[in-house]
Structure formats: structure tokens, C-alpha cells
C-alpha positions as CSV (number, residue, x, y, z in Angstrom):
1,M,65.2,9.5,36.5
2,N,68.5,7.1,35.4
3,N,69.0,8.0,31.7
4,N,70.8,4.8,30.9
5,N,67.6,2.7,32.1
6,F,65.3,5.4,30.0
7,F,66.7,5.3,26.7
8,P,67.1,1.2,26.6
9,S,63.9,0.1,27.4
10,H,63.0,3.4,24.2
11,R,65.1,0.9,22.1
12,K,63.6,-2.3,23.4
13,I,60.3,-1.0,22.0
14,G,61.6,0.8,18.6
15,W,62.6,-2.9,18.0
16,F,58.8,-4.3,19.4
17,L,57.1,-1.4,16.7
18,L,59.6,-2.7,13.8
19,L,58.7,-6.3,14.5
20,F,55.3,-5.6,14.8
21,I,55.5,-3.5,11.6
22,L,56.6,-6.2,9.3
23,V,54.4,-9.2,10.7
24,F,51.6,-6.6,9.6
25,L,53.3,-6.4,6.1
26,A,53.7,-10.0,6.1
27,S,50.2,-10.9,6.7
28,G,49.3,-9.8,3.3
29,T,46.7,-6.9,5.3
30,Q,46.6,-3.6,2.9
31,P,45.7,-0.6,4.6
32,A,42.6,0.9,2.4
33,K,43.0,3.0,-0.8
34,A,42.2,6.2,-1.3
35,G,42.6,5.6,-4.8
36,I,43.4,8.0,-7.9
37,R,40.6,10.3,-9.2
38,C,38.9,9.5,-12.5
39,K,39.5,13.2,-13.8
40,A,42.7,13.4,-13.3
41,Q,44.2,10.1,-15.3
42,K,43.5,10.3,-19.2
43,F,43.9,6.6,-19.9
44,I,40.2,5.6,-20.1
45,S,36.6,8.0,-19.9
46,I,35.6,9.1,-16.2
47,K,32.7,7.1,-16.7
48,E,34.1,4.0,-17.4
49,C,37.2,4.4,-14.9
50,R,34.0,5.3,-12.3
51,G,33.0,2.1,-13.1
52,L,35.9,0.4,-12.1
53,R,35.9,1.9,-9.2
54,L,32.6,1.1,-8.3
55,F,32.5,-2.6,-9.0
56,Y,35.8,-2.9,-6.9
57,K,34.0,-1.4,-3.9
58,N,30.8,-3.2,-5.1
59,T,33.0,-6.9,-4.6
60,N,35.0,-5.8,-1.4
61,G,38.1,-5.6,-3.7
62,A,40.1,-4.8,-0.6
63,T,39.8,-8.3,0.1
64,W,40.8,-9.7,-3.0
65,K,43.4,-12.3,-3.4
66,D,45.3,-10.0,-5.7
67,N,44.5,-6.2,-6.4
68,T,48.1,-4.8,-7.8
69,G,47.3,-2.0,-9.5
70,W,43.8,-1.2,-8.0
71,L,43.3,2.4,-7.2
72,T,46.6,3.0,-6.9
73,N,48.1,2.6,-10.3
74,T,47.5,5.9,-12.4
75,D,46.8,3.4,-15.3
76,P,43.4,1.7,-15.1
77,C,44.6,-0.5,-18.1
78,H,47.3,-1.4,-15.6
79,W,45.0,-3.3,-12.8
80,K,44.4,-6.5,-12.2
81,G,42.4,-8.5,-14.6
82,V,42.0,-5.1,-16.5
83,A,42.7,-5.1,-20.4
84,C,42.1,-2.3,-22.9
85,S,42.1,-1.3,-26.2
86,G,42.1,2.1,-28.2
87,G,41.3,3.7,-24.8
88,L,38.5,1.5,-23.9
89,V,38.0,-0.8,-21.0
90,T,37.3,-4.4,-23.3
91,S,37.6,-6.8,-20.5
92,L,37.7,-7.6,-16.9
93,I,38.7,-10.6,-16.1
94,L,39.2,-11.8,-12.1
95,T,38.9,-16.1,-12.2
96,D,38.9,-17.2,-8.9
97,N,40.3,-14.2,-6.7
98,G,38.2,-14.3,-3.2
99,L,35.2,-10.9,-5.0
100,T,32.6,-11.4,-2.9
101,G,29.8,-8.9,-2.4
102,S,27.2,-8.8,-5.2
103,L,27.3,-7.0,-9.5
104,K,25.2,-3.8,-8.8
105,P,23.7,-1.7,-12.2
106,T,26.7,0.4,-12.4
107,I,28.5,-2.6,-13.7
108,N,27.0,-1.2,-16.8
109,K,29.0,2.0,-16.7
110,L,31.7,-0.8,-18.5
111,F,30.2,-0.3,-21.5
112,N,32.8,-1.2,-23.6
113,L,33.4,-4.5,-22.7
114,K,33.5,-7.6,-24.9
115,T,34.6,-10.0,-22.1
116,L,33.7,-10.8,-18.3
117,N,34.6,-13.3,-17.0
118,L,34.2,-13.6,-13.2
119,T,34.4,-17.5,-12.3
120,N,35.1,-19.4,-8.9
121,N,34.0,-16.2,-6.7
122,K,32.0,-15.9,-4.0
123,I,29.6,-13.2,-5.5
124,E,25.6,-12.6,-4.0
125,G,22.7,-11.1,-5.3
126,I,21.0,-11.0,-8.7
127,I,22.6,-10.8,-11.6
128,P,21.6,-7.0,-12.6
129,S,19.3,-6.2,-16.3
130,E,21.6,-3.3,-16.8
131,L,23.8,-5.6,-18.1
132,E,21.7,-5.2,-21.2
133,D,23.6,-2.0,-21.7
134,I,27.0,-3.6,-22.3
135,S,26.0,-4.2,-26.1
136,G,29.1,-5.1,-27.4
137,L,29.2,-8.3,-24.6
138,K,30.6,-11.2,-26.2
139,V,32.3,-13.6,-23.7
140,L,30.3,-13.4,-20.1
141,Y,31.4,-16.1,-17.6
142,L,29.9,-16.1,-14.0
143,K,30.4,-19.7,-13.4
144,N,30.6,-21.1,-9.8
145,N,29.1,-18.4,-7.6
146,L,26.5,-17.4,-5.2
147,L,23.6,-16.0,-7.4
148,S,20.1,-15.9,-7.1
149,G,17.2,-15.0,-8.3
150,N,16.4,-15.4,-12.3
151,L,17.7,-14.7,-15.6
152,P,16.6,-11.1,-16.5
153,K,15.1,-10.6,-19.7
154,S,16.8,-7.9,-20.5
155,L,19.8,-10.3,-21.6
156,V,17.5,-10.9,-25.3
157,N,19.5,-7.4,-25.8
158,L,23.2,-8.7,-26.0
159,V,23.2,-9.4,-29.8
160,K,26.7,-10.1,-29.9
161,L,26.8,-12.4,-26.8
162,E,28.6,-16.1,-27.8
163,I,29.4,-18.0,-24.6
164,F,27.3,-17.5,-21.7
165,N,28.0,-19.2,-18.7
166,V,26.2,-19.1,-14.6
167,E,26.6,-23.0,-13.8
168,Y,26.8,-23.7,-10.4
169,N,25.0,-20.7,-9.1
170,L,22.9,-23.3,-7.0
171,N,20.1,-20.3,-6.4
172,L,19.5,-18.9,-10.0
173,R,15.8,-20.2,-10.9
174,W,12.9,-20.2,-12.6
175,A,12.4,-20.1,-16.7
176,I,15.1,-19.1,-18.8
177,P,13.8,-16.1,-20.3
178,P,12.7,-15.9,-23.9
179,L,15.9,-15.3,-25.4
180,Y,15.4,-17.0,-29.1
181,G,15.5,-14.2,-31.7
182,N,18.2,-11.7,-30.8
183,L,20.8,-13.7,-29.8
184,E,21.9,-15.3,-33.0
185,N,25.6,-15.7,-32.5
186,V,25.7,-17.9,-29.3
187,Q,27.6,-20.6,-29.1
188,F,27.8,-21.9,-25.7
189,F,24.9,-21.6,-23.0
190,M,25.7,-23.7,-19.8
191,Y,23.8,-23.4,-17.2
192,Q,23.8,-26.9,-15.6
193,G,24.1,-27.0,-11.6
194,T,21.2,-24.2,-11.1
195,K,17.8,-24.7,-10.3
196,L,17.3,-22.7,-14.1
197,C,14.1,-24.3,-16.0
198,A,13.7,-24.6,-19.7
199,P,10.4,-23.3,-20.9
200,N,7.8,-25.8,-22.5
201,D,8.4,-23.1,-25.3
202,P,8.6,-24.6,-29.1
203,F,10.4,-21.3,-29.9
204,Y,13.1,-21.8,-27.3
205,Q,13.6,-25.3,-27.7
206,L,14.2,-25.0,-31.2
207,W,16.7,-22.1,-30.5
208,E,18.7,-24.1,-27.4
209,G,18.7,-27.1,-29.7
210,Q,20.7,-25.3,-32.6
211,I,23.4,-24.3,-29.7
212,G,26.9,-26.2,-30.6
213,H,27.5,-26.5,-26.7
214,T,25.1,-26.8,-23.7
215,S,25.2,-27.5,-20.6
216,K,21.9,-28.1,-18.8
217,T,19.8,-29.2,-15.7
218,G,17.8,-31.1,-17.4
219,H,14.3,-29.5,-16.1
220,R,11.6,-28.3,-17.7
221,C,9.2,-26.4,-16.2
222,D,5.6,-27.4,-15.8
223,P,3.5,-25.1,-16.1
224,L,0.0,-25.9,-15.3
225,I,-1.8,-22.5,-16.2
226,M,-0.4,-19.3,-17.4
227,D,-2.4,-16.6,-19.4
228,S,-2.1,-12.8,-19.7
229,F,-5.7,-12.3,-20.6
230,E,-4.8,-11.0,-24.5
231,S,-7.9,-12.8,-25.1
232,G,-10.2,-10.2,-23.7
233,N,-12.2,-13.2,-21.7
234,F,-12.1,-16.2,-19.4
235,D,-12.5,-18.9,-22.5
236,G,-8.7,-18.5,-23.4
237,W,-8.1,-20.1,-19.9
238,K,-9.0,-23.9,-21.0
239,D,-7.3,-22.9,-24.4
240,V,-4.3,-22.4,-22.7
241,V,-4.0,-25.5,-20.5
242,N,-5.8,-27.9,-23.0
243,Q,-7.0,-29.6,-20.3
244,S,-10.5,-30.1,-18.7
245,L,-9.8,-27.1,-15.9
246,E,-13.2,-24.8,-15.1
247,F,-13.1,-21.3,-14.6
248,S,-15.5,-19.4,-13.9
249,V,-16.8,-15.9,-12.8
250,I,-18.6,-15.9,-9.3
251,D,-20.6,-13.8,-7.2
252,K,-21.3,-14.8,-3.9
253,V,-23.2,-11.1,-3.3
254,E,-25.8,-11.3,-6.1
255,S,-27.6,-14.4,-7.8
256,R,-25.8,-13.2,-11.5
257,L,-22.7,-11.1,-12.6
258,V,-23.8,-6.9,-12.4
259,G,-21.6,-5.5,-14.5
260,C,-17.9,-5.5,-14.6
261,N,-17.7,-6.7,-11.3
262,L,-14.5,-8.5,-12.4
263,C,-14.2,-8.6,-15.9
264,V,-11.3,-9.0,-18.3
265,L,-11.6,-5.4,-20.6
266,N,-11.1,-5.5,-24.0
267,S,-9.4,-1.9,-23.6
268,A,-6.9,-3.4,-20.8
269,A,-6.5,-6.8,-22.1
270,L,-3.5,-6.1,-24.2
271,V,-1.5,-3.9,-21.5
272,D,1.0,-4.9,-19.2
273,Y,-0.7,-5.1,-15.3
274,F,-4.3,-4.4,-16.7
275,G,-5.4,-7.6,-18.1
276,L,-8.1,-8.5,-15.1
277,E,-10.2,-5.7,-13.4
278,V,-12.0,-6.3,-10.2
279,N,-14.4,-3.9,-9.1
280,V,-16.1,-4.8,-5.2
281,P,-18.3,-3.0,-3.6
282,N,-17.8,-2.8,0.1
283,R,-17.6,-6.5,2.2
284,Q,-18.1,-8.5,-0.6
285,R,-16.2,-10.6,-3.0
286,R,-15.5,-11.0,-6.6
287,F,-12.9,-13.8,-7.5
288,V,-12.8,-16.6,-10.8
289,L,-12.3,-19.8,-9.9
290,L,-9.9,-22.9,-11.1
291,N,-10.9,-26.5,-9.7
292,N,-10.6,-30.0,-11.0
293,L,-7.1,-29.6,-9.8
294,N,-5.6,-33.1,-9.5
295,Y,-4.6,-33.2,-5.9
296,L,-1.9,-31.4,-5.8
297,K,0.8,-31.9,-2.7
298,K,3.0,-29.1,-4.7
299,L,2.2,-25.7,-6.2
300,N,4.1,-22.5,-7.3
301,V,1.1,-19.7,-8.4
302,R,2.8,-16.0,-9.5
303,F,0.8,-13.0,-10.2
304,Y,0.8,-9.1,-10.6
305,I,-1.8,-6.8,-8.6
306,N,-1.5,-3.2,-9.5
307,P,-3.6,-1.4,-6.6
308,I,-3.9,2.2,-8.2
309,N,-7.4,2.6,-7.7
310,L,-8.3,0.1,-4.3
311,S,-10.0,1.8,-1.5
312,M,-8.5,0.3,1.3
313,G,-9.0,2.1,5.3
314,N,-6.0,1.6,7.5
315,N,-5.3,-1.9,8.5
316,S,-7.8,-3.4,6.1
317,K,-7.3,-6.4,4.4
318,F,-8.5,-9.1,1.8
319,Q,-7.6,-13.0,1.1
320,V,-6.8,-12.4,-2.9
321,L,-5.7,-16.3,-3.1
322,K,-6.7,-19.2,-1.3
323,A,-6.3,-22.9,-2.4
324,N,-9.2,-25.9,-1.3
325,H,-10.0,-29.1,-1.1
326,G,-13.7,-29.1,-0.2
327,S,-14.0,-26.4,2.7
328,V,-9.7,-26.7,3.6
329,V,-7.9,-24.8,2.7
330,P,-4.0,-25.4,2.7
331,F,-2.8,-21.9,2.1
332,Y,-4.0,-18.0,1.3
333,L,-2.6,-14.9,0.4
334,I,-3.6,-11.8,2.0
335,V,-3.2,-7.9,0.4
336,G,-3.3,-5.8,3.5
337,K,-2.5,-1.6,4.0
338,D,-1.7,-0.1,7.1
339,T,0.4,3.7,7.3
340,G,3.9,2.0,5.3
341,G,1.6,1.4,2.6
342,Y,0.4,-1.7,0.7
343,K,1.6,-5.2,1.8
344,V,1.2,-9.2,1.5
345,K,1.2,-12.0,3.7
346,A,1.4,-15.9,3.2
347,V,0.0,-18.2,5.7
348,A,0.2,-22.0,5.4
349,K,-2.0,-23.8,7.9
350,T,-1.1,-27.5,10.0
351,N,-2.3,-30.7,9.8
352,T,-4.6,-29.4,12.8
353,G,-5.4,-26.2,11.1
354,F,-3.0,-24.1,13.0
355,R,-2.1,-21.0,11.0
356,N,1.6,-20.2,10.0
357,G,2.0,-16.8,9.0
358,T,4.9,-15.3,7.1
359,K,6.1,-12.2,8.1
360,W,4.4,-9.1,6.1
361,A,6.3,-7.6,2.9
362,Y,5.5,-4.4,1.4
363,I,5.1,-3.4,-2.1
364,P,4.9,-0.1,-4.7
365,T,1.3,0.6,-5.5
366,G,2.1,0.2,-8.5
367,P,2.4,-3.2,-10.7
368,S,4.5,-5.9,-8.7
369,S,4.7,-9.5,-9.2
370,I,3.5,-12.0,-6.5
371,E,4.8,-15.3,-6.1
372,V,3.6,-18.1,-3.5
373,N,5.6,-21.7,-3.2
374,W,3.2,-23.9,-1.2
375,M,4.5,-27.1,-0.1
376,A,3.0,-30.0,1.8
377,S,4.9,-32.1,4.3
378,N,5.9,-36.0,2.7
379,D,4.3,-37.6,5.7
380,L,1.7,-37.5,8.0
381,I,4.8,-37.1,10.7
382,T,7.5,-35.8,9.0
383,P,7.3,-31.2,9.1
384,N,8.6,-30.5,6.0
385,G,6.3,-28.4,4.4
386,Y,6.7,-24.8,3.9
387,I,5.2,-21.8,2.3
388,E,7.6,-18.2,0.3
389,L,6.7,-15.3,-0.3
390,Y,8.4,-14.0,-3.5
391,V,8.0,-10.0,-4.2
392,N,8.7,-9.1,-7.4
393,G,11.6,-11.8,-8.2
394,G,13.7,-12.3,-4.5
395,L,12.4,-14.3,-1.8
396,R,11.0,-11.9,1.1
397,T,10.0,-14.3,3.7
398,G,8.8,-17.5,4.3
399,R,7.9,-20.0,7.2
400,Y,9.1,-24.0,7.0
401,N,9.2,-27.1,8.8
402,I,5.4,-26.6,8.9
403,N,3.5,-30.5,9.5
404,N,0.5,-30.0,6.7
405,G,1.2,-33.6,5.3
406,N,-2.9,-34.0,5.5
407,H,-3.4,-31.1,3.3
408,V,-3.7,-31.0,-1.1
409,I,-5.2,-29.3,-3.8
410,T,-7.7,-28.9,-5.7
411,A,-9.3,-25.5,-6.2
412,L,-7.8,-21.9,-6.8
413,R,-9.9,-19.1,-5.9
414,W,-8.6,-15.4,-7.1
415,G,-9.5,-11.9,-7.1
416,I,-11.2,-11.2,-3.5
417,T,-12.1,-13.9,-2.0
418,K,-12.7,-12.8,1.7
419,Q,-12.5,-9.1,3.2
420,I,-11.4,-10.0,6.4
421,K,-11.3,-6.1,8.3
422,V,-14.5,-4.8,9.1
423,P,-15.6,-2.2,9.0
424,N,-12.7,-0.4,7.3
425,A,-13.9,-2.7,4.1
426,V,-12.3,-2.5,0.4
427,S,-13.9,-1.3,-2.5
428,G,-13.2,0.5,-5.5
429,S,-11.0,-1.7,-8.1
430,F,-7.5,-3.0,-9.1
431,Y,-6.0,-5.0,-11.7
432,L,-4.7,-8.6,-11.4
433,D,-2.4,-9.9,-14.2
434,H,-0.3,-12.6,-15.4
435,F,-1.5,-15.4,-13.9
436,G,0.9,-18.5,-13.8
437,A,0.9,-21.8,-12.0
438,D,3.7,-24.5,-12.0
439,L,3.3,-27.9,-10.4
440,S,6.5,-27.7,-8.9
441,T,9.0,-24.8,-10.8
442,Y,9.8,-21.2,-9.2
443,I,8.2,-19.1,-11.9
444,G,9.8,-15.9,-11.8
445,P,8.8,-12.3,-12.4
């Protein structure tokens, strides 16, 4: 071997490796951080330290624009965006810093926060209801992210909140929950650039009207009917909407209603998710009817279902909701059961009667919020109709580009409108509650 040739080639390799390392470091790519041990540091509580670590993980901290100090500096109070007071993490401000991922329920480990500002990032998913555990929060900025779903009702427990801003999260939607009562300190309430709508609730409107600074979408929720059956009978439905809508109990098998085949129990009416009890003999139908709807081309229907005492054979199915215009059925919702549990599926029909069904979505055995959003095509040529299925506030499945411009809705049936699979018939009892229908607005859980 010629040593004179061997060593120079190694020197070349060494220079190449050195050049590669310099380029790698200059690119800003950092190796994964092992991180400090929260039990070893003495600056903040172990719980808050773990909360910060989880936040870093859930928002992909390794790819932030600036993650100075995170998981390396032994004092978390010196991590980029973190501020402390008296050994408590009181502020987390990471605006325009390339955060992605989502906010998880573990955000509540930062329970001493006064300010949370994550404006101008790309955080996805829902706003976790666990924010309510940060009871001292005064400033919440989530503006210009990719958040979706509804505002959690638990926000009403942030009694010290002064500034709330979720502007320009284009997929935040549905009615703003009833935040009045507790939130008396709010000075800024900003939600323009979202699909949120202000509820037609005089108490809410009074509360929002007293806030000094607001930015709104300008959308009012447009409820066709809402009821939780607290009245103990069906009469309350007419009272709620104050218009000539007809509701009746239909028994398609017998000439009259026998016993409590479908009724509102006084004992259950005031209990969440148990308002309407449906008792089902084999292969029979029990439903309430809403008719005289005004030739609707778009409709959102939301309700709770609890199949707790329902007997269904494997692969049995029934229709729980059906929209009609005479004998035409623009859409319907199916409940089924297999070895995986209870499941729901929405089906929309085209102008020619072809069925466009969504995928099945499994639901828990307990109470679940189901929402079906349906729209007919703008005309008879453009196939831009759709049907979407939401479970417990999240979009689970949908069918789009449906050619259904001929269809309108003048009636709704709700309960057991048809038993589909025999001989595995449906029997027993189950509960329906919290029915809501909007002409166009997402309702939410």
C-alpha cells in the first residue's frame, strides 16, 4: 500500500465531513433534545414543567422558528416565550413562531397562566374544554390559527377572562355557547373570520352588547326549532318556534298510541339526554313528525341519542331520522350495530334516486350528539349538494358533489322511522333528546 496516497485521501474525507457539519449547523436543523428532568429542576412545580414539555411535544417544538432554551436550559422560566412570577408559570407567548400540531387537554397543567398568546401559528384541532382548569386566565389569544369545531361551553368558567380572541380560525363554527353570567370582566371579545354565530338568545345578546370591544362574523344562528323536552310533552315544540308547525305522535302499526311506545316521561324530561323515550316492539315504527316546513333547500339537524336499553341483533339497522317532501326522501340517517358496536350513517339521494351514503361512524353506548348537515344543489345541472355527519362535535364523514337540485324538505320524521334489516329486528327502548334544527348554521354538540 502506498501510504503517501492513503493519508491525503483521509485528509480529504476529513475536510468533507467538517464541511458537511458546518452546512448542517448553518441550516438551522437541530438534533432532537433529550430535555431536562422535571424532578431535577427546582424553579417551578413538576406539574407545570411537565405541562410545558407536553406543550412543546404537542405543538412540534423541534420545528418552531425559535425554541431557545426549551428542554435544554435547566430553568424553564428562561425558555422562549415563558414568563414566571414567584415560581409560577404565568405567561406563555409564542406568536408567529411556527407552532403546529394541536392543543391537548394537558394544557391544563399550566394552571397558573394569566396570559396565553399563540397568535399567527398553524395549530389545528379543537379548543380543549380543559382550559377551564386555568381559572386565573385573563388573556386568551388564539387568533389566526387552524382551529376547528365549536367553542367549549366550559369557557364560561374562566371568570377572570378579560381578552378573548379567536379571529380568523376559518373552521371554528356553530353557535357561541351561553357565556353570560360568569364572564363579567370581558373587555375584548373577537371572533370575526370564523363560522361562529351569535345565538338568538336575548341574555347572550345583552351580554355581548355590553362588551367594550367586539369583532363579529355578523351571523346570527337561525334555529328552526330547539327543544330538550323539559315540558313533559310534545306541546312545548309549538311554543318554542311560535309558528304553525305540527308535531304529532305517529303509530304506524296500531290505530292509536298504546302505553308509552313513544312519549316524554315527566321523570326523565329534566334529565340530560333522557327526554324522549322510544319503546319499540319488534319490526314496528315509532316516531314524531314535523311537517309544514317551507320547502327547505338546506337543513342542519342535531340531536342526542342514547341506545342504552336498545336490543339490536348483529348487523341490524333502522332509520332514526328521515326528511321528506311527499313520497320523496332527500336524506335519512341510519343507526346500525355490528361486532364493533353502535354506528351511524347518513344517506342523501340524487335527483334520480341514487343513494349517496357516508361511511359508517361508530358512537359510544352512552349519549352521543349526532348532527346531519344537508344541502341541495344550486340548480339541476351543478352537482354541488352534500351531506355531512358530525359525532360529538367533530366532522366524521361526508359525501359531496351530489346532483340533488330537485330536492326540497317539507317534513321530518324522528324516532324509528323504518326497520331495515330483518329478521335481526330492533326492540327494547332507547332515548332521544336535545333536538335542534337550523336552516343553515352548524349547531354543534
